[in-house]
C-alpha angles and dihedrals in degrees: 000000000000114000133201110264112255095237093050092047093050095042093049101070110176127173111235119201110211111211114229119235111289094017093113112079110247093234093053092045092052090056094052122089138162091262095046094047092050089049090050092053091045092050090049090055094241096108125053110241093230091051091047089054091050092051092047091050092048091055093047092049092049091053090048091052090048091061090059096051130084139192119349097003091049091052094053097049091042090057092051092048088047092055091052092047092048091051090053095046091046094054093247097128107117122158097249093051095052100075093060092038096055095036087058090049093050095046091052095046091054095043100048092044095061119348126097119269106261126222117264109276094012114155125213146163130216131232112278093014136087097196113120118231130191133200114236109186109237092020103056125219115344136179108264103210095181090053092045095054092038085058090049091053090049090052089051091049091050091065103207102059099078095133090057091046091054092047093049095049094045090050092048093048089052087061097046120116130222105248140146093009094308140034128307138182103235131200109224103198141074113269133173094336096319124119123215141294098048135146136215128220087208094057095040091049090052088050091054090056093049095046094046094047091047091051089060098038096045094035089231117136091194087084092054087051090051092048091048090053090048090063090081097092090053090058095045129075121233142312091033093033141014103241118120111183116226134180089257097044126283140325116215112216126228090215122032091210095055108065095167095048109091110186110187100203092056092046092051093050091048087058092049089055094046090049092051092051095044093048100041096041094036085226120169094203090053090048092052093049091048092048093051092050095043091053090053095045089050089055098045105032096084088060090061092058114083092185091252105042141001130266117232095205140345136298098045105303108146120218120252115235095271095049092045090056092042092054090047090053094047090050090050088053092052090045091053093047094051093042087055089050091054092050093048091048086063096217096099087209115107116229096026135101122239116267120250098022118143107231098019113254117239117268115273112236114245108252094201096097092055095041094048094045091051090052092050092049089052090052090050088065092067101031121102120235117261111234132190126180101214109183168066118011092190140023132177125243117254091011128109113256142146144223118222132201141164131225125188098215142029110280146148101263128198118194118195128185114190138177103207106310094338115099110216097176137017124172128172125188142140108260134182127229119291138050121333135189126208119191118230135175109193116207099204138040122241143075115330134178126222115207126186123189121184126189112189124217092267092053100258112143135204134175136201132181137191136184119249125194117205113203122212116275116267114259116245112248115256114254119240116224 
């Protein structure tokens, strides 16, 4: 499929206003269709007639294939077709968005017609292409931009695969969309309550790293130009962009459709990408965007550290094992970048500008917070949970009661209440940090033992026990005749 040349895409920076849900009048939306929108763009001279015909044929062929499918395959392709149709009806057909839109349609049509059903979350590439795709059950195959630019960074790190790196980045830029006054790598499917098209600060930040590194390695300033254009979403508030202004600076969202959801691993990686671009391109706009985000991360990062594990998002959602390690790694990356800045500044003193500069260089942020937090998160991986059985000392037989306990980190917890060798209660569940209450109704009086065993997500185990006295059941009052 023909793609917009990289230079033309980067040079043509158009602000795109994304209409919120319900902004398109119902009557106007009902009149729009894939065919009519393609015709509109063709008549306006913004879409080549041959390309419009190819897109129109691709949509017709996909609908024809859908009629031949059943069950699970039918559901996946139907969702992809539905996303394309919704984009047309919602007035979201713009020339730069169409290459990715119709490539997604064509990949899904071919896959669901003949290929094996992939596992949920499975990633793949196609012959002749280096773009990474992922299967999202209920939404079909979709471009995975984070995986694509993660692959680009891996190719850069491999040092010897420069031709593949160039091919991948050129292919990716041909699928970028004009958005937020620049270019963006959009996700074109429904995800976790968000409707397409949406963007991710995490994925775009990873793209900034890959593009900036490639510009230096390949000695090709087109990639700096592309990265500079990709800064748009970091300047723009949601839903077009990911910038949320704060008193300290700015938080960069992981999902442009979820303004209240602050995910710390995605925010940290966005800063790593901004830092790479600002440093490698010596770009003042990149430096300003990084500084605003770094000031905010410095303010909010301590709130994502429970003292025993990391939080994934606020309020209070602990990371799973993979996200805990991912955040640790992203923080290590930020630590290394800022430590390098301190060393290059020549002062050796974090938070100060080098002496003798004219004009004075900006202060270098102290990397200690990020280095120390990464070290603590590493220690969490080998530290046992801390358990305390809080209460009660007594319960009464045949009456509803509860045992309470606290754990300092997310774990799979088993609570056992036993009378001698007889187990009267056993409950197992994954529980977060904090205080928990498990209901119990003992049948018999006597001495009991409460045991709590917690195995954290990294496999570290701890146990705690407490004595429990069960008093005789209260006697029913005698009836008076």
